[in-house]
C-alpha positions as CSV (number, residue, x, y, z in Angstrom):
1,M,115.9,117.1,94.6
2,D,116.3,120.7,93.3
3,E,114.2,120.0,90.2
4,S,111.5,118.4,92.4
5,V,111.4,121.3,94.8
6,S,111.1,123.9,91.9
7,D,108.3,121.8,90.4
8,P,106.8,119.2,92.8
9,L,104.9,117.5,89.9
10,Q,108.1,116.3,88.2
11,F,110.1,113.5,89.7
12,D,111.3,109.9,89.0
13,D,108.7,107.5,90.6
14,T,110.8,104.3,90.5
15,P,111.4,102.8,94.0
16,L,114.1,104.5,96.0
17,D,117.5,103.0,96.5
18,D,117.9,104.4,100.0
19,L,115.4,104.0,102.8
20,L,113.2,107.0,103.5
21,Q,113.3,108.7,106.8
22,H,110.4,110.5,108.5
23,P,110.7,114.1,109.9
24,D,111.8,114.1,113.5
25,W,108.7,116.0,114.5
26,F,106.4,113.0,113.6
27,K,105.0,111.7,116.9
28,T,106.8,108.8,118.5
29,S,103.9,106.5,119.1
30,F,103.3,103.1,120.7
31,L,100.7,102.6,118.0
32,A,97.8,103.0,120.5
33,L,96.0,105.5,118.3
34,D,93.1,105.9,120.7
35,E,95.5,107.2,123.3
36,D,97.4,109.3,120.7
37,L,94.1,110.9,119.8
38,Q,93.2,111.7,123.4
39,E,96.6,113.2,123.9
40,A,96.4,115.3,120.8
41,V,93.0,116.7,121.7
42,K,94.1,117.5,125.3
43,G,97.0,119.4,123.7
44,G,94.5,121.6,121.9
45,K,94.8,119.9,118.5
46,K,92.0,119.1,116.1
47,G,92.9,115.4,115.8
48,I,95.6,113.1,114.3
49,V,96.9,112.3,110.9
50,V,97.9,108.7,110.2
51,Y,100.5,108.5,107.5
52,F,100.6,105.2,105.6
53,G,103.9,104.8,103.8
54,Q,106.7,102.6,102.4
55,K,110.4,103.0,102.9
56,R,111.2,103.0,99.2
57,C,108.3,105.0,98.0
58,A,109.2,107.9,95.7
59,Y,105.9,109.6,96.2
60,C,106.4,109.4,100.0
61,K,109.8,111.1,99.5
62,M,108.1,114.0,97.8
63,L,105.7,114.4,100.7
64,M,108.6,114.4,103.1
65,E,111.1,116.6,101.1
66,V,108.7,119.1,99.5
67,N,105.4,119.4,101.5
68,F,106.9,118.7,104.9
69,K,109.8,121.0,104.3
70,T,107.6,123.9,103.4
71,P,107.6,126.1,106.5
72,D,104.0,127.2,106.6
73,I,102.7,123.6,106.0
74,V,104.9,122.3,108.7
75,T,103.8,125.0,111.2
76,Y,100.1,124.5,110.3
77,T,100.3,120.7,110.5
78,R,102.1,120.7,113.9
79,R,99.7,123.3,115.3
80,N,96.6,121.3,114.4
81,F,97.6,117.6,114.3
82,D,99.9,115.0,115.5
83,V,101.2,112.9,112.6
84,I,101.7,109.2,113.3
85,P,103.5,107.0,110.8
86,I,102.4,103.5,109.8
87,D,104.5,101.0,107.8
88,I,102.0,99.3,105.5
89,W,104.0,96.1,105.5
90,S,104.7,95.9,109.2
91,P,103.3,93.0,111.4
92,E,103.4,95.3,114.5
93,E,100.2,95.6,116.3
94,V,98.2,98.9,116.2
95,T,95.1,100.0,118.1
96,M,92.8,102.0,115.9
97,P,90.9,105.1,117.3
98,D,87.8,102.9,117.7
99,G,89.7,100.4,119.8
100,E,90.0,97.6,117.2
101,T,93.4,96.0,117.1
102,L,95.1,95.0,113.9
103,S,98.6,94.7,112.5
104,E,99.9,97.8,110.7
105,R,99.6,95.8,107.4
106,E,96.0,94.8,108.1
107,Y,95.1,98.3,109.2
108,A,96.4,99.7,105.9
109,Q,94.4,97.1,103.9
110,K,91.3,97.8,105.9
111,L,91.4,101.5,105.0
112,G,92.0,100.8,101.3
113,T,95.3,102.5,101.0
114,N,95.9,101.5,97.4
115,F,98.7,104.1,97.0
116,T,101.3,105.5,99.3
117,P,101.6,108.0,100.8
118,S,98.1,107.7,102.1
119,L,96.9,110.1,104.9
120,V,93.9,109.5,107.0
121,F,92.7,112.5,109.1
122,Y,90.8,111.6,112.3
123,D,88.9,114.3,114.1
124,A,88.6,114.8,117.8
125,D,85.8,112.2,118.0
126,G,87.8,109.6,116.3
127,K,85.8,109.8,113.0
128,I,87.6,109.9,109.7
129,A,87.3,113.4,108.3
130,L,89.3,112.9,105.1
131,R,91.4,110.4,103.3
132,L,94.1,111.3,100.8
133,R,95.6,108.5,98.6
134,G,98.8,109.4,96.8
135,Y,101.0,112.4,96.6
136,Y,99.5,115.9,96.3
137,P,101.6,119.0,95.7
138,P,101.7,121.8,98.4
139,Y,98.6,123.7,97.1
140,Q,96.2,120.8,97.4
141,F,97.9,119.4,100.5
142,R,97.6,122.8,102.3
143,A,93.9,122.9,101.3
144,A,93.3,119.4,102.8
145,L,94.9,120.5,106.1
146,E,92.6,123.6,106.2
147,Y,89.6,121.6,105.2
148,V,89.9,119.3,108.3
149,A,91.3,121.8,110.8
150,G,88.6,124.4,109.9
151,G,85.8,121.8,110.3
152,H,84.7,122.1,106.7
153,Y,84.4,118.3,106.4
154,R,81.3,118.5,108.6
155,R,79.4,120.6,106.0
156,E,80.7,119.6,102.6
157,K,82.7,117.1,100.6
158,F,86.4,117.9,99.9
159,S,85.6,118.1,96.2
160,V,83.0,120.8,96.8
161,Y,85.3,122.7,99.2
162,M,88.1,122.7,96.6
163,A,85.8,123.9,93.8
164,R,84.1,126.5,95.9
165,G,87.3,127.8,97.4
166,D,89.3,128.4,94.3
167,K,87.6,130.6,91.6
168,T,90.5,129.8,89.2
169,L,89.1,126.3,88.7
170,R,86.6,127.7,86.1
171,F,88.2,127.0,82.8
172,E,87.0,127.3,79.2
173,A,86.3,124.0,77.6
174,G,88.2,122.9,74.5
175,D,91.8,123.4,75.6
176,L,92.5,119.8,76.8
177,V,95.5,117.8,75.5
178,E,94.1,115.1,73.3
179,E,95.5,111.6,72.7
180,P,95.0,109.3,69.7
181,F,93.6,106.6,71.9
182,F,90.8,108.8,73.3
183,A,87.3,108.0,72.0
184,Q,85.4,110.8,70.3
185,P,81.9,112.0,71.3
186,P,79.1,111.2,71.8
187,Y,80.1,109.4,75.0
188,N,77.8,106.4,75.3
189,L,79.5,104.3,78.0
190,D,76.4,102.2,78.9
191,R,77.4,98.7,79.9
192,T,74.2,97.6,81.5
193,R,72.7,95.7,78.6
194,F,75.8,94.4,76.9
195,P,79.2,94.2,78.6
196,S,82.0,95.8,76.7
197,E,84.9,93.7,75.3
198,L,87.4,96.2,76.9
199,P,87.8,97.8,80.3
200,L,87.0,101.5,80.4
201,V,89.2,104.4,81.6
202,V,87.9,107.9,82.0
203,F,90.3,110.9,82.3
204,F,88.8,113.8,84.2
205,E,90.9,116.8,83.3
206,Q,90.6,120.6,83.0
207,G,92.1,123.4,80.9
208,D,95.2,125.4,81.9
209,C,96.3,122.4,84.0
210,H,100.0,122.0,84.7
211,A,99.6,118.5,86.1
212,C,97.5,117.5,83.1
213,D,100.2,118.8,80.7
214,I,102.9,116.8,82.6
215,L,100.8,113.6,82.3
216,H,100.5,114.0,78.6
217,T,104.0,115.2,77.8
218,Q,105.8,112.7,80.0
219,P,104.2,109.3,81.0
220,L,101.7,109.3,78.2
221,R,104.5,109.8,75.7
222,R,106.0,106.4,76.6
223,K,105.3,103.7,74.0
224,T,104.7,101.1,76.7
225,L,101.8,103.1,78.2
226,R,100.4,103.9,74.8
227,R,100.3,100.2,73.9
228,L,98.5,99.4,77.1
229,F,96.0,102.2,76.7
230,N,95.1,100.8,73.3
231,R,93.6,97.8,75.2
232,F,91.1,100.1,76.9
233,E,88.2,102.1,75.9
234,S,89.6,105.5,76.8
235,V,87.5,108.7,77.3
236,Q,88.7,112.2,78.2
237,L,86.2,114.6,79.9
238,D,86.5,118.2,81.0
239,M,85.5,117.9,84.6
240,W,83.8,121.4,84.5
241,S,81.9,121.0,81.2
242,D,78.3,120.2,80.3
243,T,79.3,117.6,77.8
244,P,76.6,114.9,77.7
245,V,77.6,111.5,78.9
246,I,75.8,108.2,79.3
247,K,77.4,106.6,82.4
248,P,78.4,102.9,82.5
249,N,75.2,102.3,84.5
250,G,73.1,103.7,81.7
251,E,72.2,107.0,83.4
252,R,72.4,110.2,81.4
253,T,74.4,113.0,82.9
254,T,77.1,115.6,82.1
255,A,80.8,115.5,82.6
256,S,80.7,118.0,85.5
257,Q,77.8,116.3,87.2
258,W,79.5,112.9,87.0
259,A,82.8,114.3,88.3
260,K,80.8,115.7,91.2
261,E,79.1,112.4,91.9
262,L,82.5,110.7,91.9
263,D,84.0,113.3,94.3
264,I,86.7,114.2,91.7
265,F,88.7,117.1,93.2
266,Y,92.1,116.6,91.5
267,A,93.0,117.0,87.8
268,P,93.9,114.8,86.2
269,S,92.0,112.0,87.8
270,I,92.0,108.6,86.0
271,V,89.1,106.3,86.8
272,F,89.0,102.6,85.7
273,F,85.9,100.5,85.2
274,D,85.5,96.8,84.3
275,E,83.7,95.4,81.3
276,Q,80.4,95.6,83.2
277,G,80.9,99.2,84.3
278,K,81.9,98.7,87.9
279,E,84.7,101.0,89.2
280,I,87.9,99.1,89.8
281,I,90.4,101.7,90.9
282,R,91.1,105.4,90.5
283,V,94.3,107.4,90.4
284,D,93.3,110.9,91.7
285,S,96.8,112.2,92.7
286,V,100.1,112.8,91.1
287,V,101.1,109.8,88.9
288,H,104.1,109.0,86.8
289,F,105.3,106.1,84.6
290,F,106.1,103.4,87.1
291,R,102.9,103.6,89.1
292,L,100.6,104.2,86.1
293,R,102.1,101.2,84.2
294,N,101.5,99.0,87.3
295,V,97.9,100.2,87.6
296,L,97.3,99.4,83.9
297,N,98.7,95.9,84.3
298,Y,96.6,95.4,87.4
299,V,93.4,96.2,85.5
300,L,94.3,94.4,82.2
301,S,95.4,91.2,84.1
302,R,92.2,91.3,86.1
303,G,94.4,91.2,89.2
304,Y,91.6,93.0,91.1
305,V,89.4,89.9,90.9
306,T,91.6,87.9,93.3
307,E,93.4,90.8,95.1
308,P,91.3,94.0,95.7
309,N,94.3,95.7,97.3
310,F,96.5,97.1,94.6
311,L,99.6,97.5,96.7
312,R,99.5,93.9,97.9
313,W,99.0,92.7,94.3
314,S,101.9,94.9,93.1
315,A,104.2,93.6,95.8
316,R,103.4,90.0,94.8
317,T,103.5,90.4,91.1
318,R,106.7,91.4,89.4
319,R,105.5,91.0,85.9
320,V,101.9,90.6,85.1
321,L,102.1,91.0,81.4
322,K,104.9,89.5,79.3
323,E,107.4,92.4,78.8
324,D,109.3,92.7,75.6
325,P,112.9,94.1,75.4
326,E,111.5,97.6,74.6
327,V,109.5,97.6,77.9
328,T,112.6,96.5,79.8
329,Q,114.6,99.3,78.2
330,E,111.9,101.8,79.1
331,Q,112.1,100.6,82.7
332,N,115.8,101.1,82.8
333,T,115.6,104.5,81.2
334,S,113.1,105.6,83.9
335,R,115.4,104.8,86.7
């Protein structure tokens, strides 16, 4: 993991061969989260963090081996929260902070954990203060901890907190990495009068963005993904720009205003819409080839129509689209 530690945005995201282990400081819980929350508050903590994970999840491994091995993050997390692990496939019974009882699997589905790791922050009153879906490198993860522990969630959205708190997020437009499958302006994405023949994908990015560069120079260089994106209407927007956009619902806006409405706080964020302009799924965390390819297949196969939970669909569906030898070769290369 030396390369991953030096750059937490670069790693192989195929499923792990070995089962993942949690840090020994995670709370040993009987899965009565209402009692866990009371105990945490009595101990002077701000609440609990429920970690939804899988045993062979490469993104979960990054959370454990990078974020949760960063000393200041570990100290801050343990001082302010108890972390309770949930196995998203387990049939074991869990009592939620509001007293409702479900299996761990049902709990994960109820909270819409489309990607692992997912973290749900509960405040002292048992209210959800923040949800994170997917892996975020230490900078964004540290900000999320401070956002909840500092009570900022009571006053503003996390996207506003991130934009307000980091002056470096003001970039000049025009320095984004373009792709041949991106549509050119003007961006009329209106689908209210006539449905499109293709689903829509919108890339919200920003200049001087290391994570954006990795997306374009690694997964988006793969022929498999490029072929799949050719089956979408694809648009790239600078999330801080005043570029005019007509949204899928027909409203006029700008790229920055639309990003704000969608609560986009991570660049790059990739948001998928159906032919009528309804949002299907978004990837607003670190993503690499294996996960992104599965999301593309999920949208193109219309798997979301019968299975709104991406993880459950992904577990049930080994091959949604017919894969040619080149795709299989790319899979093997990515392992």
